N, CA, C and O atoms as CSV, one atom per row, in Angstrom:
chain,resi,resn,atom,element,x,y,z
A,1,UNK,N,N,51.681,29.714,66.313
A,1,UNK,CA,C,49.804,29.582,66.100
A,1,UNK,C,C,49.462,30.780,65.122
A,1,UNK,O,O,48.427,30.785,64.454
A,2,UNK,N,N,50.165,31.538,65.093
A,2,UNK,CA,C,50.084,32.448,63.852
A,2,UNK,C,C,50.999,32.054,62.335
A,2,UNK,O,O,50.705,32.028,61.140
A,3,UNK,N,N,52.140,31.801,63.080
A,3,UNK,CA,C,53.265,30.986,61.866
A,3,UNK,C,C,52.078,29.743,60.914
A,3,UNK,O,O,52.128,29.470,59.715
A,4,UNK,N,N,51.349,29.339,61.698
A,4,UNK,CA,C,50.426,27.986,61.125
A,4,UNK,C,C,49.362,28.584,60.220
A,4,UNK,O,O,48.835,27.889,59.351
A,5,UNK,N,N,49.074,29.695,60.381
A,5,UNK,CA,C,47.794,30.726,60.099
A,5,UNK,C,C,48.307,30.780,58.513
A,5,UNK,O,O,48.032,30.398,57.375
A,6,UNK,N,N,49.204,31.500,59.257
A,6,UNK,CA,C,50.235,32.460,58.254
A,6,UNK,C,C,50.280,31.439,57.196
A,6,UNK,O,O,49.365,31.770,56.441
A,7,UNK,N,N,50.817,30.420,56.740
A,7,UNK,CA,C,51.097,28.713,55.734
A,7,UNK,C,C,49.855,28.251,55.406
A,7,UNK,O,O,49.400,27.722,54.392
A,8,UNK,N,N,49.385,28.562,56.492
A,8,UNK,CA,C,47.123,27.693,55.343
A,8,UNK,C,C,47.073,28.921,54.803
A,8,UNK,O,O,46.626,28.669,53.684
A,9,UNK,N,N,47.257,30.248,54.858
A,9,UNK,CA,C,46.530,31.130,53.634
A,9,UNK,C,C,47.355,30.935,53.339
A,9,UNK,O,O,47.522,29.879,53.949
A,10,UNK,N,N,48.444,31.115,52.661
A,10,UNK,CA,C,49.682,30.696,51.872
A,10,UNK,C,C,49.535,30.220,51.260
A,10,UNK,O,O,49.445,30.677,50.121
A,11,UNK,N,N,49.434,29.287,51.456
A,11,UNK,CA,C,49.558,27.667,50.765
A,11,UNK,C,C,48.046,27.745,50.032
A,11,UNK,O,O,47.830,26.996,49.079
A,12,UNK,N,N,47.344,28.369,50.349
A,12,UNK,CA,C,45.786,28.094,50.124
A,12,UNK,C,C,45.679,28.916,48.930
A,12,UNK,O,O,45.308,28.346,47.904
A,13,UNK,N,N,46.034,30.606,48.875
A,13,UNK,CA,C,46.242,31.644,47.896
A,13,UNK,C,C,46.895,31.223,47.102
A,13,UNK,O,O,46.357,31.515,46.034
A,14,UNK,N,N,48.071,30.502,46.871
A,14,UNK,CA,C,49.279,29.934,45.717
A,14,UNK,C,C,48.134,29.177,44.961
A,14,UNK,O,O,47.571,29.428,43.896
A,15,UNK,N,N,47.978,28.146,45.892
A,15,UNK,CA,C,46.676,27.553,45.148
A,15,UNK,C,C,45.488,27.464,44.596
A,15,UNK,O,O,45.257,26.747,43.622
A,16,UNK,N,N,44.704,28.134,45.132
A,16,UNK,CA,C,43.876,29.269,43.728
A,16,UNK,C,C,44.310,30.278,43.232
A,16,UNK,O,O,43.396,30.829,42.619
A,17,UNK,N,N,45.449,30.958,43.150
A,17,UNK,CA,C,45.820,31.232,41.761
A,17,UNK,C,C,46.642,30.653,40.699
A,17,UNK,O,O,47.050,31.400,39.809
A,18,UNK,N,N,46.962,29.283,40.689
A,18,UNK,CA,C,47.162,28.502,40.061
A,18,UNK,C,C,46.726,28.322,39.595
A,18,UNK,O,O,46.870,28.631,38.412
A,19,UNK,N,N,45.293,27.320,40.252
A,19,UNK,CA,C,43.452,27.052,39.319
A,19,UNK,C,C,43.095,27.669,38.248
A,19,UNK,O,O,42.657,27.269,37.169
A,20,UNK,N,N,43.436,29.149,38.853
A,20,UNK,CA,C,42.514,30.292,38.068
A,20,UNK,C,C,42.886,30.984,36.818
A,20,UNK,O,O,42.178,31.757,36.173
A,21,UNK,N,N,44.239,30.557,36.531
A,21,UNK,CA,C,45.146,31.689,35.253
A,21,UNK,C,C,44.965,30.665,34.230
A,21,UNK,O,O,45.872,30.860,33.421
A,22,UNK,N,N,44.009,29.323,33.717
A,22,UNK,CA,C,44.438,28.439,32.631
A,22,UNK,C,C,43.477,29.146,32.242
A,22,UNK,O,O,42.544,29.714,32.811
A,23,UNK,N,N,43.929,29.008,30.858
A,23,UNK,CA,C,43.285,29.447,28.979
A,23,UNK,C,C,41.674,29.523,28.427
A,23,UNK,O,O,41.027,30.314,27.740
A,24,UNK,N,N,41.355,27.993,29.264
A,24,UNK,CA,C,40.169,27.777,28.601
A,24,UNK,C,C,38.932,28.921,29.298
A,24,UNK,O,O,38.021,29.376,28.606
A,25,UNK,N,N,39.115,29.253,30.756
A,25,UNK,CA,C,38.729,30.318,30.760
A,25,UNK,C,C,38.526,31.302,30.148
A,25,UNK,O,O,37.454,31.816,30.468
A,26,UNK,N,N,39.300,32.056,29.063
A,26,UNK,CA,C,39.442,33.271,28.620
A,26,UNK,C,C,38.727,32.481,27.287
A,26,UNK,O,O,38.118,33.334,26.641
A,27,UNK,N,N,38.582,30.967,26.586
A,27,UNK,CA,C,38.098,30.809,25.159
A,27,UNK,C,C,36.597,30.975,25.804
A,27,UNK,O,O,35.579,31.495,25.347
A,28,UNK,N,N,36.878,30.310,27.077
A,28,UNK,CA,C,35.063,30.388,26.803
A,28,UNK,C,C,34.949,31.628,27.274
A,28,UNK,O,O,33.737,31.427,27.357
A,29,UNK,N,N,35.135,33.437,27.915
A,29,UNK,CA,C,34.775,34.678,27.611
A,29,UNK,C,C,34.388,34.927,26.522
A,29,UNK,O,O,33.321,35.380,26.109
A,30,UNK,N,N,35.987,34.380,25.678
A,30,UNK,CA,C,35.151,35.148,23.885
A,30,UNK,C,C,34.538,34.280,23.031
A,30,UNK,O,O,34.128,34.662,21.935
A,31,UNK,N,N,34.366,32.528,23.618
A,31,UNK,CA,C,32.603,32.123,23.438
A,31,UNK,C,C,31.445,32.706,23.333
A,31,UNK,O,O,30.592,32.634,22.449
A,32,UNK,N,N,31.499,33.492,24.650
A,32,UNK,CA,C,30.594,33.803,25.013
A,32,UNK,C,C,30.009,35.215,24.153
A,32,UNK,O,O,28.782,35.234,24.054
A,33,UNK,N,N,30.682,36.289,23.578
A,33,UNK,CA,C,30.972,37.676,22.656
A,33,UNK,C,C,30.149,37.100,22.302
A,33,UNK,O,O,29.937,35.889,22.369
A,34,UNK,N,N,29.193,38.457,21.588
A,34,UNK,CA,C,28.569,38.552,20.222
A,34,UNK,C,C,29.534,39.131,19.204
A,34,UNK,O,O,30.399,39.758,19.814
A,35,UNK,N,N,29.735,39.171,17.835
A,35,UNK,CA,C,30.720,39.876,16.794
A,35,UNK,C,C,30.848,41.055,17.166
A,35,UNK,O,O,32.026,41.403,17.088
A,36,UNK,N,N,30.234,41.771,17.505
A,36,UNK,CA,C,30.428,43.231,17.845
A,36,UNK,C,C,31.389,43.239,18.551
A,36,UNK,O,O,32.176,44.158,18.324
A,37,UNK,N,N,31.828,42.060,19.914
A,37,UNK,CA,C,32.346,42.170,21.155
A,37,UNK,C,C,33.512,41.668,20.681
A,37,UNK,O,O,34.488,42.253,21.150
A,38,UNK,N,N,33.853,40.486,19.651
A,38,UNK,CA,C,34.512,40.048,19.293
A,38,UNK,C,C,35.721,41.039,18.097
A,38,UNK,O,O,36.916,41.334,18.093
A,39,UNK,N,N,34.626,41.239,17.288
A,39,UNK,CA,C,35.886,41.919,16.623
A,39,UNK,C,C,36.254,43.121,17.311
A,39,UNK,O,O,37.256,43.723,16.924
A,40,UNK,N,N,35.457,43.637,18.460
A,40,UNK,CA,C,35.798,44.980,19.416
A,40,UNK,C,C,37.179,45.226,19.660
A,40,UNK,O,O,37.885,46.230,19.560
A,41,UNK,N,N,37.476,43.469,20.179
A,41,UNK,CA,C,38.483,43.030,20.889
A,41,UNK,C,C,40.015,42.241,20.214
A,41,UNK,O,O,41.063,42.025,20.822
A,42,UNK,N,N,39.657,41.915,18.684
A,42,UNK,CA,C,40.563,41.325,17.912
A,42,UNK,C,C,41.236,42.110,15.975
A,42,UNK,O,O,42.079,42.098,15.078
A,43,UNK,N,N,39.592,42.811,16.681
A,43,UNK,CA,C,39.624,43.420,15.023
A,43,UNK,C,C,39.902,44.679,14.466
A,43,UNK,O,O,40.297,45.013,13.349
A,44,UNK,N,N,39.514,45.519,15.819
A,44,UNK,CA,C,39.846,46.487,15.850
A,44,UNK,C,C,41.284,47.757,16.284
A,44,UNK,O,O,41.330,48.969,16.078
A,45,UNK,N,N,41.756,47.322,16.586
A,45,UNK,CA,C,43.278,47.675,16.498
A,45,UNK,C,C,43.374,48.239,14.699
A,45,UNK,O,O,43.649,49.384,14.340
A,46,UNK,N,N,43.172,47.483,14.120
A,46,UNK,CA,C,43.729,47.336,12.997
A,46,UNK,C,C,42.311,48.407,12.591
A,46,UNK,O,O,42.310,49.629,12.747
A,47,UNK,N,N,41.145,47.572,12.037
A,47,UNK,CA,C,40.212,48.237,11.156
A,47,UNK,C,C,39.694,49.486,11.977
A,47,UNK,O,O,39.440,50.549,11.411
A,48,UNK,N,N,39.597,49.362,12.908
A,48,UNK,CA,C,39.250,50.546,13.641
A,48,UNK,C,C,37.257,50.817,14.578
A,48,UNK,O,O,36.145,50.479,14.173
A,49,UNK,N,N,37.527,51.264,15.369
A,49,UNK,CA,C,36.581,50.804,15.963
A,49,UNK,C,C,35.129,51.106,15.158
A,49,UNK,O,O,34.100,50.436,15.071
A,50,UNK,N,N,35.557,52.569,14.547
A,50,UNK,CA,C,34.275,52.809,14.116
A,50,UNK,C,C,34.450,51.721,12.745
A,50,UNK,O,O,33.502,51.519,11.987
A,51,UNK,N,N,35.093,51.408,12.656
A,51,UNK,CA,C,35.633,49.958,11.538
A,51,UNK,C,C,35.819,50.943,10.401
A,51,UNK,O,O,35.837,50.423,9.286
A,52,UNK,N,N,36.008,52.679,10.472
A,52,UNK,CA,C,36.866,53.546,9.290
A,52,UNK,C,C,37.958,52.997,8.432
A,52,UNK,O,O,37.943,53.121,7.208
A,53,UNK,N,N,39.194,52.203,9.291
A,53,UNK,CA,C,39.489,51.417,9.167
A,53,UNK,C,C,41.113,52.336,10.017
A,53,UNK,O,O,41.005,53.361,10.690
A,54,UNK,N,N,42.473,51.609,9.725
A,54,UNK,CA,C,43.656,52.126,9.661
A,54,UNK,C,C,44.821,51.464,9.111
A,54,UNK,O,O,45.405,51.812,8.085
A,55,UNK,N,N,45.108,50.533,9.825
A,55,UNK,CA,C,46.586,49.547,9.148
A,55,UNK,C,C,45.612,48.500,8.439
A,55,UNK,O,O,46.097,47.489,7.931
A,56,UNK,N,N,44.254,48.738,8.406
A,56,UNK,CA,C,42.768,47.558,7.531
A,56,UNK,C,C,42.023,48.538,7.043
A,56,UNK,O,O,41.681,49.676,7.363
A,57,UNK,N,N,41.867,47.782,6.177
A,57,UNK,CA,C,41.205,48.931,4.862
A,57,UNK,C,C,40.132,48.477,5.884
A,57,UNK,O,O,40.209,47.716,6.849
A,58,UNK,N,N,38.852,49.366,5.233
A,58,UNK,CA,C,37.386,50.219,6.212
A,58,UNK,C,C,36.389,49.644,5.415
A,58,UNK,O,O,36.089,49.793,4.230
A,59,UNK,N,N,35.831,48.787,6.541
A,59,UNK,CA,C,34.942,47.866,6.517
A,59,UNK,C,C,33.441,48.494,6.929
A,59,UNK,O,O,32.506,47.852,7.408
A,60,UNK,N,N,33.463,49.714,6.658
A,60,UNK,CA,C,31.297,49.965,7.509
A,60,UNK,C,C,30.697,49.604,6.496
A,60,UNK,O,O,29.514,49.354,6.725
A,61,UNK,N,N,31.306,49.342,4.487
A,61,UNK,CA,C,30.396,48.689,3.981
A,61,UNK,C,C,30.747,47.298,3.881
A,61,UNK,O,O,30.253,46.618,2.982
A,62,UNK,N,N,31.438,46.875,4.596
A,62,UNK,CA,C,32.026,45.178,3.177
A,62,UNK,C,C,30.919,44.237,3.409
A,62,UNK,O,O,31.387,43.104,3.298
A,63,UNK,N,N,29.134,44.173,3.794
A,63,UNK,CA,C,29.128,43.199,3.794
A,63,UNK,C,C,27.709,43.727,2.275
A,63,UNK,O,O,26.675,43.150,1.939
A,64,UNK,N,N,28.639,45.558,1.525
A,64,UNK,CA,C,27.826,45.603,0.493
A,64,UNK,C,C,28.256,44.659,-1.018
A,64,UNK,O,O,27.649,44.553,-2.084
A,65,UNK,N,N,30.320,43.726,-0.269
A,65,UNK,CA,C,30.452,42.934,-1.378
A,65,UNK,C,C,30.941,41.464,-0.845
A,65,UNK,O,O,31.043,40.480,-1.577
A,66,UNK,N,N,31.167,41.482,0.263
A,66,UNK,CA,C,31.374,40.097,1.031
A,66,UNK,C,C,29.806,39.041,1.705
A,66,UNK,O,O,29.057,39.383,2.621
A,67,UNK,N,N,29.757,38.240,1.186
A,67,UNK,CA,C,28.247,37.583,2.576
A,67,UNK,C,C,29.386,37.211,3.209
A,67,UNK,O,O,30.585,37.192,2.932
A,68,UNK,N,N,28.414,36.799,4.515
A,68,UNK,CA,C,29.243,36.309,5.672
A,68,UNK,C,C,30.101,34.943,5.475
A,68,UNK,O,O,30.837,34.626,6.409
A,69,UNK,N,N,30.068,34.309,4.598
A,69,UNK,CA,C,30.784,33.081,4.379
A,69,UNK,C,C,32.241,33.408,4.026
A,69,UNK,O,O,33.298,33.277,4.642
A,70,UNK,N,N,31.731,34.159,2.102
A,70,UNK,CA,C,33.338,34.799,2.463
A,70,UNK,C,C,33.861,35.664,3.125
A,70,UNK,O,O,34.886,36.183,2.682
A,71,UNK,N,N,33.383,36.039,4.244
A,71,UNK,CA,C,33.882,37.314,5.222
A,71,UNK,C,C,34.164,36.248,5.798
A,71,UNK,O,O,35.388,36.140,5.867
A,72,UNK,N,N,33.171,34.656,6.649
A,72,UNK,CA,C,34.717,33.980,8.154
A,72,UNK,C,C,35.994,33.527,6.960
A,72,UNK,O,O,37.161,33.317,7.288
A,73,UNK,N,N,35.393,33.427,5.343
A,73,UNK,CA,C,36.760,33.003,4.861
A,73,UNK,C,C,38.268,33.547,5.154
A,73,UNK,O,O,39.372,33.009,5.231
A,74,UNK,N,N,37.813,34.774,5.269
A,74,UNK,CA,C,38.610,36.415,4.306
A,74,UNK,C,C,39.483,36.257,6.710
A,74,UNK,O,O,40.671,36.441,6.974
A,75,UNK,N,N,38.627,35.987,7.558
A,75,UNK,CA,C,39.039,35.818,8.896
A,75,UNK,C,C,40.009,35.260,9.004
A,75,UNK,O,O,41.157,35.577,9.314
A,76,UNK,N,N,39.187,33.773,8.545
A,76,UNK,CA,C,40.150,33.071,8.946
A,76,UNK,C,C,41.593,32.166,8.307
A,76,UNK,O,O,42.121,31.098,8.615
A,77,UNK,N,N,41.778,32.870,7.622
A,77,UNK,CA,C,42.657,32.463,6.226
A,77,UNK,C,C,43.387,33.858,5.406
A,77,UNK,O,O,43.844,34.016,4.274
A,78,UNK,N,N,43.243,34.685,6.524
A,78,UNK,CA,C,43.886,35.939,6.086
A,78,UNK,C,C,43.385,36.039,4.112
A,78,UNK,O,O,42.909,35.303,3.248
A,79,UNK,N,N,43.980,37.696,4.290
A,79,UNK,CA,C,43.763,38.348,2.486
A,79,UNK,C,C,44.792,39.735,3.182
A,79,UNK,O,O,44.504,40.428,4.158
A,80,UNK,N,N,46.079,39.829,2.275
A,80,UNK,CA,C,46.769,40.916,1.997
A,80,UNK,C,C,47.069,40.693,3.412
A,80,UNK,O,O,46.765,39.675,4.034
A,81,UNK,N,N,47.883,42.038,4.029
A,81,UNK,CA,C,48.783,41.652,5.454
A,81,UNK,C,C,48.200,41.574,6.737
A,81,UNK,O,O,48.844,41.864,7.745
A,82,UNK,N,N,46.643,41.083,6.776
A,82,UNK,CA,C,46.263,40.220,7.710
A,82,UNK,C,C,46.298,38.834,7.934
A,82,UNK,O,O,46.048,37.915,7.155
A,83,UNK,N,N,46.704,38.811,9.313
A,83,UNK,CA,C,47.321,37.198,8.946
A,83,UNK,C,C,45.903,35.676,9.283
A,83,UNK,O,O,45.008,35.409,10.084
A,84,UNK,N,N,46.335,35.297,8.465
A,84,UNK,CA,C,45.393,33.750,9.173
A,84,UNK,C,C,45.092,33.968,10.542
A,84,UNK,O,O,45.668,34.745,11.303
A,85,UNK,N,N,44.220,33.279,10.766
A,85,UNK,CA,C,43.768,32.529,12.736
A,85,UNK,C,C,43.377,33.080,13.461
A,85,UNK,O,O,42.914,32.425,14.395
A,86,UNK,N,N,43.272,34.712,13.569
A,86,UNK,CA,C,42.995,35.905,14.081
A,86,UNK,C,C,42.416,35.145,15.214
A,86,UNK,O,O,42.831,34.978,16.360
A,87,UNK,N,N,40.846,34.526,14.318
A,87,UNK,CA,C,39.681,34.527,15.276
A,87,UNK,C,C,39.444,33.365,14.004
A,87,UNK,O,O,39.481,33.593,12.795
A,88,UNK,N,N,39.122,31.700,14.877
A,88,UNK,CA,C,38.795,30.230,14.230
A,88,UNK,C,C,37.083,30.335,15.383
A,88,UNK,O,O,36.481,30.864,16.317
A,89,UNK,N,N,37.122,28.879,13.796
A,89,UNK,CA,C,35.539,28.828,14.342
A,89,UNK,C,C,33.902,29.387,14.980
A,89,UNK,O,O,33.589,30.470,14.485
A,90,UNK,N,N,33.025,28.909,15.813
A,90,UNK,CA,C,32.182,29.805,16.114
A,90,UNK,C,C,32.866,30.730,16.156
A,90,UNK,O,O,33.235,30.558,14.994
A,91,UNK,N,N,33.789,32.232,16.663
A,91,UNK,CA,C,34.206,33.141,16.813
A,91,UNK,C,C,34.284,33.411,15.606
A,91,UNK,O,O,33.238,33.777,15.071
A,92,UNK,N,N,35.005,33.363,15.122
A,92,UNK,CA,C,35.201,33.929,13.161
A,92,UNK,C,C,34.031,33.689,12.643
A,92,UNK,O,O,33.897,34.489,11.717
A,93,UNK,N,N,32.867,32.851,12.757
A,93,UNK,CA,C,31.544,33.246,12.394
A,93,UNK,C,C,30.756,34.513,12.904
A,93,UNK,O,O,30.101,35.297,12.216
A,94,UNK,N,N,30.944,34.534,14.117
A,94,UNK,CA,C,30.256,35.316,14.330
A,94,UNK,C,C,30.312,36.971,14.407
A,94,UNK,O,O,29.464,37.840,14.609
A,95,UNK,N,N,31.666,36.970,14.159
A,95,UNK,CA,C,32.358,37.779,13.331
A,95,UNK,C,C,31.633,38.159,11.935
A,95,UNK,O,O,31.236,39.320,11.838
A,96,UNK,N,N,31.434,37.309,10.884
A,96,UNK,CA,C,31.374,37.354,10.214
A,96,UNK,C,C,29.688,38.230,9.295
A,96,UNK,O,O,29.192,38.981,8.455
A,97,UNK,N,N,29.580,37.384,10.280
A,97,UNK,CA,C,27.659,37.684,10.005
A,97,UNK,C,C,27.150,38.892,10.260
A,97,UNK,O,O,26.186,39.412,9.698
A,98,UNK,N,N,28.415,39.727,11.894
A,98,UNK,CA,C,28.110,40.835,12.024
A,98,UNK,C,C,28.378,41.188,10.831
A,98,UNK,O,O,27.455,41.514,10.085
A,99,UNK,N,N,29.703,41.198,10.397
A,99,UNK,CA,C,30.573,42.342,9.683
A,99,UNK,C,C,29.221,42.247,7.909
A,99,UNK,O,O,28.841,43.000,7.012
A,100,UNK,N,N,29.044,41.016,8.299
A,100,UNK,CA,C,27.885,41.351,6.679
A,100,UNK,C,C,26.586,41.640,6.497
A,100,UNK,O,O,25.730,41.407,5.644
A,101,UNK,N,N,26.702,42.498,8.046
A,101,UNK,CA,C,25.053,42.846,7.915
A,101,UNK,C,C,25.410,45.117,7.890
A,101,UNK,O,O,24.556,45.975,8.109
A,102,UNK,N,N,26.980,45.354,7.534
A,102,UNK,CA,C,27.178,46.195,7.542
A,102,UNK,C,C,27.296,46.630,6.018
A,102,UNK,O,O,28.090,46.039,5.287
A,103,UNK,N,N,26.577,47.570,5.588
A,103,UNK,CA,C,26.078,47.895,4.359
A,103,UNK,C,C,25.880,48.675,3.817
A,103,UNK,O,O,25.407,48.538,2.688
């Protein structure tokens, strides 16, 4: 009886683990984030959490040089050593809008 109960619990836990690790849930979580959260998760490693730069340029006043649409294109297409496609779609737009307010 104990073997059957153990086997049932083990099988159920494997099934639940396999079903819970999909990529779509992480994309949904990212889409629920605001521009600042998306920036911190995807961009801060190069541009710094404080936007003062590092491997990437300082963005503390990027909104003075570029509007949201221009920033979105840079995020989507890359620029200089920044690769393209780090963020796309609505996430790129959210970050671009947030950064455009930095003046």
